[in-house]
N, CA, C and O atoms as a DFTB+ gen file, in Angstrom:
780 C
 N C O
     1  1      74.173      84.145      88.743
     2  2      75.100      85.273      88.871
     3  2      74.533      86.484      88.145
     4  3      74.822      86.699      86.968
     5  1      73.744      87.257      88.827
     6  2      73.147      88.442      88.222
     7  2      73.548      89.660      89.021
     8  3      73.233      89.771      90.206
     9  1      74.255      90.587      88.358
    10  2      74.654      91.827      89.017
    11  2      74.023      92.985      88.258
    12  3      74.399      93.292      87.126
    13  1      73.048      93.622      88.914
    14  2      72.269      94.682      88.289
    15  2      72.484      96.012      88.992
    16  3      72.815      96.070      90.176
    17  1      72.287      97.077      88.224
    18  2      72.272      98.423      88.762
    19  2      70.958      99.036      88.304
    20  3      70.611      98.958      87.125
    21  1      70.222      99.649      89.234
    22  2      68.938     100.268      88.933
    23  2      69.094     101.782      89.058
    24  3      69.478     102.297      90.109
    25  1      68.786     102.487      87.960
    26  2      68.903     103.943      87.937
    27  2      67.555     104.509      87.491
    28  3      66.898     103.948      86.614
    29  1      67.154     105.613      88.093
    30  2      65.918     106.258      87.673
    31  2      65.674     107.494      88.500
    32  3      66.216     107.627      89.597
    33  1      64.858     108.406      87.987
    34  2      64.593     109.655      88.704
    35  2      63.769     109.424      89.969
    36  3      63.133     108.379      90.106
    37  1      63.772     110.386      90.895
    38  2      62.960     110.263      92.104
    39  2      61.500     110.017      91.729
    40  3      60.935     110.733      90.903
    41  1      60.898     109.006      92.339
    42  2      59.492     108.725      92.079
    43  2      59.230     107.719      90.987
    44  3      58.078     107.384      90.712
    45  1      60.299     107.225      90.353
    46  2      60.116     106.270      89.243
    47  2      59.847     104.852      89.742
    48  3      59.589     103.956      88.939
    49  1      59.903     104.639      91.055
    50  2      59.598     103.313      91.600
    51  2      60.796     102.404      91.765
    52  3      60.653     101.181      91.778
    53  1      61.994     102.996      91.894
    54  2      63.210     102.183      92.026
    55  2      63.155     101.241      93.217
    56  3      63.455     100.053      93.093
    57  1      62.766     101.780      94.387
    58  2      62.741     100.964      95.600
    59  2      61.813      99.769      95.458
    60  3      62.166      98.649      95.827
    61  1      60.619     100.015      94.920
    62  2      59.634      98.947      94.718
    63  2      60.172      97.900      93.754
    64  3      60.107      96.702      94.032
    65  1      60.707      98.355      92.612
    66  2      61.214      97.422      91.597
    67  2      62.456      96.680      92.113
    68  3      62.632      95.497      91.821
    69  1      63.310      97.363      92.870
    70  2      64.517      96.714      93.413
    71  2      64.111      95.524      94.272
    72  3      64.685      94.441      94.159
    73  1      63.130      95.730      95.121
    74  2      62.675      94.669      96.011
    75  2      62.088      93.487      95.221
    76  3      62.391      92.330      95.513
    77  1      61.251      93.784      94.226
    78  2      60.620      92.728      93.428
    79  2      61.658      91.952      92.605
    80  3      61.599      90.725      92.514
    81  1      62.606      92.684      92.008
    82  2      63.630      92.032      91.177
    83  2      64.585      91.201      92.036
    84  3      65.008      90.119      91.630
    85  1      64.922      91.711      93.225
    86  2      65.809      90.959      94.131
    87  2      65.152      89.632      94.504
    88  3      65.806      88.590      94.521
    89  1      63.855      89.680      94.803
    90  2      63.126      88.440      95.121
    91  2      63.122      87.500      93.926
    92  3      63.370      86.302      94.063
    93  1      62.838      88.054      92.754
    94  2      62.742      87.250      91.530
    95  2      64.056      86.520      91.234
    96  3      64.057      85.341      90.881
    97  1      65.172      87.240      91.383
    98  2      66.480      86.651      91.076
    99  2      67.135      85.971      92.285
   100  3      68.152      85.293      92.139
   101  1      66.560      86.151      93.468
   102  2      67.152      85.552      94.668
   103  2      68.474      86.176      95.040
   104  3      69.399      85.492      95.478
   105  1      68.560      87.504      94.860
   106  2      69.787      88.241      95.182
   107  2      69.420      89.398      96.119
   108  3      68.270      89.836      96.139
   109  1      70.391      89.895      96.892
   110  2      70.072      91.021      97.767
   111  2      69.939      92.333      96.989
   112  3      70.701      92.604      96.060
   113  1      68.948      93.142      97.393
   114  2      68.840      94.513      96.876
   115  2      69.684      95.361      97.817
   116  3      69.456      95.373      99.027
   117  1      70.647      96.060      97.264
   118  2      71.579      96.832      98.075
   119  2      71.347      98.316      97.819
   120  3      71.651      98.834      96.744
   121  1      70.805      98.984      98.827
   122  2      70.548     100.422      98.737
   123  2      71.510     101.108      99.694
   124  3      71.683     100.669     100.831
   125  1      72.137     102.186      99.233
   126  2      73.110     102.863     100.101
   127  2      72.437     103.357     101.381
   128  3      73.042     103.315     102.452
   129  1      71.184     103.826     101.277
   130  2      70.462     104.272     102.473
   131  2      70.336     103.151     103.486
   132  3      70.547     103.355     104.681
   133  1      69.986     101.949     102.998
   134  2      69.859     100.787     103.894
   135  2      71.207     100.423     104.517
   136  3      71.285     100.086     105.698
   137  1      72.267     100.496     103.708
   138  2      73.613     100.166     104.218
   139  2      73.987     101.133     105.340
   140  3      74.482     100.723     106.389
   141  1      73.740     102.436     105.101
   142  2      74.054     103.429     106.138
   143  2      73.293     103.103     107.419
   144  3      73.874     103.036     108.502
   145  1      71.974     102.900     107.275
   146  2      71.144     102.643     108.464
   147  2      71.586     101.379     109.204
   148  3      71.650     101.367     110.434
   149  1      71.891     100.322     108.458
   150  2      72.321      99.047     109.062
   151  2      73.630      99.216     109.841
   152  3      73.763      98.734     110.966
   153  1      74.592      99.910     109.221
   154  2      75.889     100.113     109.880
   155  2      75.773     101.036     111.090
   156  3      76.455     100.834     112.095
   157  1      74.908     102.050     110.994
   158  2      74.701     102.955     112.124
   159  2      74.056     102.188     113.275
   160  3      74.473     102.305     114.427
   161  1      73.018     101.391     112.939
   162  2      72.294     100.619     113.956
   163  2      73.239      99.651     114.682
   164  3      73.174      99.499     115.901
   165  1      74.120      98.998     113.903
   166  2      75.042      98.020     114.487
   167  2      76.316      98.656     115.039
   168  3      77.198      97.967     115.550
   169  1      76.395      99.982     114.928
   170  2      77.541     100.738     115.438
   171  2      78.878     100.193     114.956
   172  3      79.833     100.096     115.728
   173  1      78.942      99.835     113.660
   174  2      80.223      99.411     113.082
   175  2      81.118     100.646     112.997
   176  3      80.615     101.768     113.053
   177  1      82.441     100.465     112.861
   178  2      83.315     101.645     112.740
   179  2      82.876     102.567     111.585
   180  3      82.856     103.789     111.734
   181  1      82.520     101.961     110.421
   182  2      82.070     102.773     109.289
   183  2      80.739     103.448     109.619
   184  3      80.506     104.592     109.229
   185  1      79.868     102.738     110.338
   186  2      78.564     103.283     110.719
   187  2      78.688     104.472     111.644
   188  3      77.976     105.465     111.494
   189  1      79.602     104.370     112.608
   190  2      79.830     105.472     113.551
   191  2      80.312     106.704     112.785
   192  3      79.882     107.826     113.050
   193  1      81.216     106.469     111.828
   194  2      81.736     107.581     111.022
   195  2      80.608     108.191     110.172
   196  3      80.481     109.413     110.096
   197  1      79.796     107.340     109.538
   198  2      78.693     107.823     108.691
   199  2      77.682     108.609     109.521
   200  3      77.168     109.632     109.069
   201  1      77.395     108.133     110.737
   202  2      76.396     108.773     111.600
   203  2      76.784     110.219     111.891
   204  3      75.925     111.099     111.952
   205  1      78.070     110.457     112.068
   206  2      78.542     111.820     112.331
   207  2      78.121     112.775     111.222
   208  3      77.658     113.883     111.494
   209  1      78.281     112.343     109.968
   210  2      77.880     113.186     108.833
   211  2      76.361     113.330     108.781
   212  3      75.835     114.427     108.594
   213  1      75.662     112.200     108.952
   214  2      74.208     112.205     108.850
   215  2      73.592     113.078     109.940
   216  3      72.628     113.800     109.684
   217  1      74.142     113.017     111.156
   218  2      73.618     113.822     112.265
   219  2      73.790     115.318     112.008
   220  3      73.011     116.135     112.498
   221  1      74.817     115.664     111.236
   222  2      75.044     117.083     110.910
   223  2      74.272     117.487     109.649
   224  3      74.363     118.629     109.197
   225  1      73.509     116.535     109.084
   226  2      72.742     116.834     107.871
   227  2      73.621     116.957     106.640
   228  3      73.235     117.592     105.659
   229  1      74.799     116.354     106.687
   230  2      75.731     116.432     105.553
   231  2      75.689     115.128     104.755
   232  3      75.301     114.077     105.265
   233  1      76.103     115.230     103.476
   234  2      76.229     114.022     102.663
   235  2      77.383     113.191     103.197
   236  3      78.408     113.730     103.615
   237  1      77.212     111.889     103.181
   238  2      78.312     111.004     103.552
   239  2      79.311     111.067     102.389
   240  3      78.910     110.855     101.244
   241  1      80.586     111.348     102.639
   242  2      81.554     111.493     101.539
   243  2      81.715     110.211     100.714
   244  3      81.504     109.101     101.203
   245  1      82.095     110.405      99.451
   246  2      82.285     109.276      98.531
   247  2      83.180     108.196      99.118
   248  3      82.888     107.006      98.997
   249  1      84.283     108.616      99.764
   250  2      85.248     107.623     100.258
   251  2      84.577     106.660     101.239
   252  3      84.838     105.457     101.212
   253  1      83.719     107.191     102.098
   254  2      83.034     106.366     103.084
   255  2      81.928     105.543     102.425
   256  3      81.758     104.363     102.731
   257  1      81.182     106.171     101.521
   258  2      80.127     105.450     100.790
   259  2      80.745     104.282     100.026
   260  3      80.216     103.170     100.051
   261  1      81.873     104.536      99.343
   262  2      82.555     103.486      98.580
   263  2      82.976     102.333      99.494
   264  3      82.819     101.165      99.140
   265  1      83.512     102.669     100.674
   266  2      83.967     101.633     101.602
   267  2      82.786     100.784     102.080
   268  3      82.900      99.563     102.190
   269  1      81.655     101.433     102.363
   270  2      80.467     100.704     102.819
   271  2      79.931      99.782     101.722
   272  3      79.553      98.642     101.996
   273  1      79.898     100.280     100.473
   274  2      79.393      99.451      99.364
   275  2      80.341      98.281      99.112
   276  3      79.896      97.152      98.904
   277  1      81.644      98.550      99.130
   278  2      82.617      97.472      98.901
   279  2      82.439      96.375      99.948
   280  3      82.448      95.186      99.630
   281  1      82.278      96.796     101.196
   282  2      82.080      95.834     102.282
   283  2      80.793      95.029     102.032
   284  3      80.769      93.814     102.229
   285  1      79.723      95.718     101.594
   286  2      78.432      95.043     101.431
   287  2      78.458      94.047     100.268
   288  3      77.936      92.939     100.397
   289  1      79.063      94.428      99.131
   290  2      79.044      93.500      97.981
   291  2      80.025      92.349      98.151
   292  3      80.022      91.407      97.357
   293  1      80.871      92.418      99.188
   294  2      81.775      91.290      99.433
   295  2      81.182      90.319     100.465
   296  3      81.808      89.309     100.789
   297  1      79.974      90.617     100.986
   298  2      79.309      89.711     101.939
   299  2      78.906      88.416     101.227
   300  3      78.677      88.423     100.017
   301  1      78.816      87.306     101.965
   302  2      78.488      86.011     101.349
   303  2      77.186      86.016     100.524
   304  3      77.127      85.385      99.469
   305  1      76.146      86.721     100.995
   306  2      74.866      86.679     100.266
   307  2      74.915      87.410      98.922
   308  3      74.022      87.239      98.092
   309  1      75.952      88.224      98.704
   310  2      76.063      88.964      97.441
   311  2      76.975      88.256      96.436
   312  3      77.186      88.756      95.331
   313  1      77.513      87.096      96.816
   314  2      78.437      86.398      95.928
   315  2      77.752      85.860      94.673
   316  3      78.371      85.767      93.614
   317  1      76.470      85.508      94.798
   318  2      75.787      84.988      93.608
   319  2      75.076      86.096      92.829
   320  3      74.355      85.831      91.867
   321  1      75.293      87.340      93.260
   322  2      74.720      88.469      92.544
   323  2      74.141      89.487      93.503
   324  3      74.008      89.235      94.701
   325  1      73.796      90.646      92.954
   326  2      73.206      91.713      93.763
   327  2      72.540      92.713      92.835
   328  3      72.758      92.713      91.624
   329  1      71.723      93.562      93.436
   330  2      71.084      94.649      92.713
   331  2      71.409      95.929      93.472
   332  3      71.046      96.070      94.640
   333  1      72.085      96.854      92.820
   334  2      72.448      98.122      93.453
   335  2      71.397      99.176      93.143
   336  3      70.991      99.340      91.992
   337  1      70.956      99.893      94.176
   338  2      69.958     100.948      94.030
   339  2      70.484     102.177      94.766
   340  3      70.668     102.143      95.983
   341  1      70.725     103.262      94.031
   342  2      71.217     104.486      94.666
   343  2      72.728     104.611      94.667
   344  3      73.273     105.536      95.269
   345  1      73.399     103.705      94.011
   346  2      74.862     103.746      93.906
   347  2      75.240     103.023      92.626
   348  3      74.684     101.960      92.350
   349  1      76.153     103.549      91.841
   350  2      76.897     104.794      92.009
   351  2      76.064     106.020      91.611
   352  3      75.133     105.931      90.810
   353  1      76.431     107.162      92.196
   354  2      75.758     108.434      91.883
   355  2      76.693     109.408      91.167
   356  3      76.243     110.413      90.616
   357  1      77.995     109.110      91.175
   358  2      78.973     110.014      90.545
   359  2      79.928     109.184      89.683
   360  3      80.019     107.965      89.833
   361  1      80.632     109.862      88.786
   362  2      81.608     109.169      87.930
   363  2      82.695     108.529      88.801
   364  3      83.149     107.421      88.515
   365  1      83.111     109.230      89.868
   366  2      84.122     108.659      90.767
   367  2      83.616     107.345      91.368
   368  3      84.371     106.381      91.488
   369  1      82.324     107.313      91.747
   370  2      81.766     106.082      92.304
   371  2      81.697     104.978      91.247
   372  3      81.879     103.804      91.571
   373  1      81.436     105.343      89.982
   374  2      81.450     104.349      88.892
   375  2      82.836     103.707      88.824
   376  3      82.964     102.486      88.732
   377  1      83.873     104.552      88.871
   378  2      85.248     104.048      88.796
   379  2      85.589     103.173      89.999
   380  3      86.257     102.149      89.855
   381  1      85.128     103.578      91.191
   382  2      85.371     102.788      92.394
   383  2      84.682     101.426      92.280
   384  3      85.280     100.395      92.589
   385  1      83.419     101.428      91.833
   386  2      82.676     100.171      91.680
   387  2      83.381      99.260      90.681
   388  3      83.507      98.058      90.915
   389  1      83.845      99.834      89.558
   390  2      84.604      99.045      88.578
   391  2      85.799      98.380      89.256
   392  3      86.083      97.205      89.027
   393  1      86.497      99.153      90.098
   394  2      87.675      98.634      90.791
   395  2      87.335      97.489      91.730
   396  3      88.032      96.475      91.750
   397  1      86.242      97.646      92.527
   398  2      85.849      96.575      93.455
   399  2      85.525      95.314      92.683
   400  3      85.978      94.224      93.033
   401  1      84.729      95.471      91.620
   402  2      84.289      94.302      90.852
   403  2      85.477      93.629      90.174
   404  3      85.538      92.401      90.112
   405  1      86.430      94.424      89.661
   406  2      87.651      93.860      89.061
   407  2      88.401      93.013      90.083
   408  3      88.833      91.900      89.786
   409  1      88.550      93.561      91.306
   410  2      89.242      92.830      92.379
   411  2      88.561      91.487      92.648
   412  3      89.219      90.496      92.966
   413  1      87.223      91.469      92.515
   414  2      86.453      90.260      92.794
   415  2      86.332      89.361      91.555
   416  3      85.761      88.272      91.620
   417  1      86.885      89.840      90.417
   418  2      86.782      89.067      89.173
   419  2      85.357      89.050      88.628
   420  3      84.930      88.070      88.018
   421  1      84.615      90.155      88.855
   422  2      83.216      90.226      88.427
   423  2      82.973      91.509      87.658
   424  3      83.835      92.386      87.600
   425  1      81.780      91.611      87.062
   426  2      81.387      92.855      86.384
   427  2      79.873      92.998      86.424
   428  3      79.149      92.035      86.679
   429  1      79.408      94.215      86.169
   430  2      77.961      94.441      86.105
   431  2      77.413      93.760      84.856
   432  3      78.068      93.745      83.814
   433  1      76.219      93.200      84.962
   434  2      75.580      92.567      83.809
   435  2      74.715      93.561      83.045
   436  3      74.813      93.664      81.823
   437  1      73.872      94.289      83.764
   438  2      72.949      95.225      83.118
   439  2      72.683      96.411      84.041
   440  3      72.631      96.276      85.263
   441  1      72.516      97.577      83.414
   442  2      72.065      98.772      84.120
   443  2      70.631      99.014      83.655
   444  3      70.398      99.342      82.492
   445  1      69.674      98.851      84.565
   446  2      68.270      99.073      84.236
   447  2      67.966     100.545      84.494
   448  3      68.032     101.012      85.631
   449  1      67.634     101.269      83.427
   450  2      67.300     102.683      83.553
   451  2      65.783     102.844      83.463
   452  3      65.187     102.663      82.401
   453  1      65.173     103.187      84.594
   454  2      63.733     103.457      84.594
   455  2      63.520     104.880      84.105
   456  3      64.118     105.816      84.636
   457  1      62.678     105.049      83.105
   458  2      62.390     106.374      82.581
   459  2      60.934     106.709      82.863
   460  3      60.095     105.818      82.990
   461  1      60.641     107.998      82.958
   462  2      59.266     108.422      83.201
   463  2      59.134     109.902      82.881
   464  3      60.079     110.674      83.043
   465  1      57.959     110.281      82.426
   466  2      57.657     111.674      82.148
   467  2      57.776     112.474      83.445
   468  3      57.185     112.099      84.457
   469  1      58.537     113.575      83.425
   470  2      58.814     114.300      84.663
   471  2      57.554     114.896      85.281
   472  3      57.428     114.914      86.505
   473  1      56.620     115.384      84.470
   474  2      55.397     115.944      85.055
   475  2      54.561     114.863      85.739
   476  3      53.933     115.115      86.768
   477  1      54.556     113.669      85.167
   478  2      53.831     112.557      85.781
   479  2      54.475     112.203      87.124
   480  3      53.777     111.894      88.090
   481  1      55.802     112.249      87.179
   482  2      56.502     111.962      88.434
   483  2      56.204     113.021      89.493
   484  3      56.049     112.702      90.672
   485  1      56.123     114.289      89.063
   486  2      55.788     115.359      90.014
   487  2      54.410     115.087      90.603
   488  3      54.213     115.207      91.813
   489  1      53.449     114.718      89.744
   490  2      52.095     114.412      90.235
   491  2      52.135     113.226      91.208
   492  3      51.512     113.256      92.269
   493  1      52.874     112.192      90.828
   494  2      52.958     110.974      91.651
   495  2      53.564     111.276      93.027
   496  3      53.035     110.850      94.054
   497  1      54.676     112.015      93.033
   498  2      55.349     112.321      94.304
   499  2      54.538     113.298      95.155
   500  3      54.525     113.185      96.381
   501  1      53.867     114.250      94.519
   502  2      53.044     115.203      95.263
   503  2      51.891     114.461      95.938
   504  3      51.530     114.764      97.076
   505  1      51.317     113.490      95.229
   506  2      50.222     112.685      95.789
   507  2      50.749     111.868      96.974
   508  3      50.110     111.797      98.024
   509  1      51.935     111.248      96.789
   510  2      52.528     110.455      97.869
   511  2      52.818     111.343      99.083
   512  3      52.601     110.936     100.224
   513  1      53.308     112.559      98.826
   514  2      53.622     113.485      99.917
   515  2      52.366     113.823     100.709
   516  3      52.386     113.890     101.938
   517  1      51.275     114.035      99.984
   518  2      49.988     114.341     100.634
   519  2      49.529     113.165     101.492
   520  3      49.124     113.336     102.642
   521  1      49.601     111.958     100.904
   522  2      49.145     110.758     101.612
   523  2      49.986     110.488     102.857
   524  3      49.474     110.025     103.876
   525  1      51.290     110.784     102.763
   526  2      52.195     110.484     103.881
   527  2      52.471     111.705     104.757
   528  3      53.258     111.640     105.701
   529  1      51.812     112.821     104.431
   530  2      52.012     114.042     105.217
   531  2      53.424     114.567     105.161
   532  3      53.946     115.069     106.156
   533  1      54.061     114.453     103.982
   534  2      55.439     114.928     103.836
   535  2      55.420     116.334     103.253
   536  3      55.275     116.516     102.044
   537  1      55.568     117.320     104.121
   538  2      55.447     118.712     103.689
   539  2      56.651     119.164     102.858
   540  3      56.574     120.173     102.157
   541  1      57.757     118.429     102.931
   542  2      58.955     118.837     102.182
   543  2      58.864     118.486     100.701
   544  3      59.638     119.010      99.900
   545  1      57.941     117.614     100.322
   546  2      57.818     117.204      98.914
   547  2      56.842     118.092      98.149
   548  3      55.799     117.631      97.686
   549  1      57.190     119.361      98.023
   550  2      56.371     120.270      97.215
   551  2      56.748     120.070      95.753
   552  3      57.835     119.568      95.468
   553  1      55.867     120.455      94.808
   554  2      56.234     120.320      93.390
   555  2      57.572     120.988      93.057
   556  3      58.331     120.471      92.237
   557  1      57.869     122.136      93.689
   558  2      59.136     122.843      93.415
   559  2      60.327     122.012      93.874
   560  3      61.317     121.876      93.155
   561  1      60.219     121.456      95.085
   562  2      61.308     120.629      95.626
   563  2      61.483     119.382      94.769
   564  3      62.608     118.979      94.475
   565  1      60.381     118.779      94.374
   566  2      60.424     117.571      93.542
   567  2      61.118     117.876      92.211
   568  3      61.971     117.111      91.760
   569  1      60.742     119.009      91.581
   570  2      61.378     119.380      90.298
   571  2      62.873     119.617      90.491
   572  3      63.681     119.244      89.641
   573  1      63.238     120.241      91.618
   574  2      64.661     120.484      91.889
   575  2      65.406     119.150      92.007
   576  3      66.495     118.994      91.454
   577  1      64.813     118.184      92.730
   578  2      65.452     116.873      92.870
   579  2      65.601     116.201      91.509
   580  3      66.591     115.516      91.254
   581  1      64.610     116.401      90.636
   582  2      64.705     115.831      89.286
   583  2      65.849     116.477      88.505
   584  3      66.589     115.795      87.796
   585  1      65.989     117.802      88.640
   586  2      67.072     118.509      87.941
   587  2      68.432     118.002      88.418
   588  3      69.334     117.761      87.616
   589  1      68.565     117.843      89.738
   590  2      69.823     117.345      90.312
   591  2      70.103     115.942      89.778
   592  3      71.232     115.624      89.404
   593  1      69.060     115.105      89.746
   594  2      69.208     113.737      89.230
   595  2      69.712     113.784      87.783
   596  3      70.684     113.113      87.437
   597  1      69.040     114.585      86.941
   598  2      69.425     114.671      85.523
   599  2      70.877     115.125      85.381
   600  3      71.646     114.567      84.598
   601  1      71.231     116.142      86.150
   602  2      72.571     116.716      86.076
   603  2      73.636     115.703      86.510
   604  3      74.670     115.562      85.857
   605  1      73.370     114.997      87.623
   606  2      74.379     114.098      88.176
   607  2      74.382     112.720      87.527
   608  3      75.429     112.082      87.424
   609  1      73.211     112.261      87.088
   610  2      73.108     110.876      86.629
   611  2      73.321     110.720      85.133
   612  3      73.782     109.671      84.683
   613  1      72.994     111.746      84.355
   614  2      73.161     111.650      82.900
   615  2      74.574     111.203      82.507
   616  3      74.709     110.334      81.646
   617  1      75.636     111.768      83.111
   618  2      76.987     111.315      82.738
   619  2      77.211     109.830      83.032
   620  3      77.915     109.154      82.281
   621  1      76.620     109.314      84.118
   622  2      76.772     107.892      84.461
   623  2      76.109     107.031      83.400
   624  3      76.665     106.024      82.961
   625  1      74.910     107.441      82.994
   626  2      74.172     106.669      81.994
   627  2      74.977     106.624      80.700
   628  3      75.041     105.588      80.037
   629  1      75.598     107.765      80.339
   630  2      76.429     107.802      79.127
   631  2      77.569     106.787      79.206
   632  3      77.873     106.116      78.219
   633  1      78.200     106.673      80.378
   634  2      79.299     105.705      80.558
   635  2      78.784     104.289      80.315
   636  3      79.403     103.513      79.588
   637  1      77.642     103.958      80.930
   638  2      77.105     102.603      80.807
   639  2      76.530     102.327      79.421
   640  3      76.565     101.188      78.956
   641  1      75.997     103.365      78.750
   642  2      75.529     103.199      77.370
   643  2      76.727     102.855      76.479
   644  3      76.626     102.010      75.590
   645  1      77.860     103.520      76.727
   646  2      79.058     103.271      75.908
   647  2      79.570     101.842      76.089
   648  3      80.297     101.327      75.239
   649  1      79.185     101.200      77.204
   650  2      79.567      99.802      77.453
   651  2      78.453      98.829      77.041
   652  3      78.552      97.625      77.278
   653  1      77.398      99.364      76.425
   654  2      76.238      98.554      75.985
   655  2      75.584      97.800      77.138
   656  3      75.164      96.654      76.978
   657  1      75.500      98.447      78.301
   658  2      74.932      97.790      79.473
   659  2      73.519      98.265      79.819
   660  3      72.852      97.657      80.656
   661  1      73.054      99.351      79.178
   662  2      71.786      99.967      79.597
   663  2      70.567      99.342      78.930
   664  3      70.496      99.210      77.708
   665  1      69.604      98.960      79.778
   666  2      68.278      98.532      79.305
   667  2      67.316      99.616      79.769
   668  3      67.058      99.756      80.964
   669  1      66.780     100.393      78.805
   670  2      65.865     101.491      79.130
   671  2      64.456     100.936      79.261
   672  3      63.948     100.282      78.350
   673  1      63.829     101.201      80.399
   674  2      62.498     100.660      80.678
   675  2      61.552     101.795      81.058
   676  3      61.900     102.657      81.865
   677  1      60.357     101.790      80.476
   678  2      59.330     102.763      80.850
   679  2      58.882     102.446      82.269
   680  3      58.346     101.368      82.526
   681  1      59.099     103.381      83.190
   682  2      58.785     103.152      84.593
   683  2      57.363     103.502      84.989
   684  3      56.992     103.355      86.154
   685  1      56.550     103.969      84.026
   686  2      55.175     104.326      84.362
   687  2      54.229     103.168      84.090
   688  3      54.465     102.351      83.200
   689  1      53.161     103.110      84.866
   690  2      52.175     102.047      84.695
   691  2      52.034     101.246      85.973
   692  3      52.595     101.602      87.010
   693  1      51.284     100.169      85.889
   694  2      51.093      99.296      87.056
   695  2      52.433      98.672      87.441
   696  3      53.254      98.358      86.578
   697  1      52.642      98.499      88.736
   698  2      53.906      97.944      89.249
   699  2      54.268      96.636      88.543
   700  3      55.400      96.467      88.089
   701  1      53.303      95.707      88.451
   702  2      53.587      94.407      87.836
   703  2      53.929      94.518      86.356
   704  3      54.730      93.739      85.839
   705  1      53.316      95.496      85.671
   706  2      53.628      95.706      84.248
   707  2      55.074      96.164      84.088
   708  3      55.790      95.702      83.199
   709  1      55.495      97.082      84.965
   710  2      56.873      97.589      84.896
   711  2      57.847      96.444      85.195
   712  3      58.846      96.276      84.496
   713  1      57.551      95.660      86.238
   714  2      58.408      94.512      86.584
   715  2      58.499      93.560      85.395
   716  3      59.576      93.064      85.065
   717  1      57.356      93.311      84.757
   718  2      57.327      92.427      83.587
   719  2      58.212      92.938      82.461
   720  3      58.925      92.163      81.823
   721  1      58.163      94.259      82.215
   722  2      59.004      94.849      81.150
   723  2      60.486      94.666      81.484
   724  3      61.293      94.360      80.607
   725  1      60.838      94.857      82.765
   726  2      62.245      94.712      83.164
   727  2      62.688      93.263      82.995
   728  3      63.743      92.999      82.418
   729  1      61.882      92.318      83.496
   730  2      62.236      90.894      83.420
   731  2      62.388      90.454      81.963
   732  3      63.284      89.680      81.624
   733  1      61.492      90.962      81.106
   734  2      61.559      90.634      79.671
   735  2      62.869      91.150      79.057
   736  3      63.540      90.442      78.305
   737  1      63.216      92.401      79.395
   738  2      64.453      92.994      78.859
   739  2      65.682      92.233      79.364
   740  3      66.642      92.043      78.618
   741  1      65.654      91.801      80.615
   742  2      66.790      91.060      81.170
   743  2      66.882      89.665      80.546
   744  3      67.974      89.180      80.250
   745  1      65.732      89.030      80.352
   746  2      65.716      87.688      79.723
   747  2      66.273      87.778      78.308
   748  3      66.962      86.865      77.851
   749  1      65.977      88.882      77.608
   750  2      66.480      89.065      76.239
   751  2      68.013      89.163      76.240
   752  3      68.655      88.923      75.217
   753  1      68.589      89.518      77.393
   754  2      70.040      89.585      77.525
   755  2      70.609      88.318      78.177
   756  3      71.787      88.261      78.532
   757  1      69.752      87.310      78.325
   758  2      70.206      86.039      78.882
   759  2      70.214      85.971      80.394
   760  3      70.787      85.048      80.973
   761  1      69.578      86.950      81.046
   762  2      69.560      86.958      82.501
   763  2      68.220      86.448      83.013
   764  3      67.190      87.111      82.892
   765  1      68.264      85.263      83.583
   766  2      67.077      84.640      84.175
   767  2      67.486      84.147      85.563
   768  3      68.681      84.028      85.834
   769  1      66.531      83.857      86.448
   770  2      66.884      83.449      87.806
   771  2      67.831      82.242      87.860
   772  3      68.643      82.134      88.779
   773  1      67.730      81.347      86.893
   774  2      68.586      80.156      86.967
   775  2      69.815      80.244      86.078
   776  3      70.565      79.276      85.946
   777  1      70.023      81.418      85.463
   778  2      71.176      81.552      84.546
   779  2      72.472      81.648      85.347
   780  3      73.550      81.766      84.765
């Protein structure tokens, strides 16, 4: 029973680490982007509603995002645990997640906060943009996304720090080294694949 939340700035390797940790613990990695795409592809009622916003280039509203996440964490494969990536993003979403978990008689075990030097992240993302031909990832755009992340996510981290749930992990370095640091920090809190 491992319920994790992964938080970190753009480029810190959340997606990569989410996938590795989900495999390690045998739990689903739940990303809001993946949930949106899955529901849109399957044309579920929530997916059809989300697609309307996405097609207009608008953010999917909290109420719909919350409903999609609640539906996803109540699926059978998430009963033995899950790893959330990209949710919650706002204090309202933190409160909604608390409510869902309370209804299910569960709670988050740890919030893994990946940290990284912002200039190093700009270099990393700019390199990735070049390799993938992503013209929208200019250093200016990347810095703006980092500012938005800091502004929106800092209050969430404060909430989870006040609950003693945050494990701060250096997100820079080789992928396996970062995974090792996370697994070590989780084991120190009693979270292992067979716990």
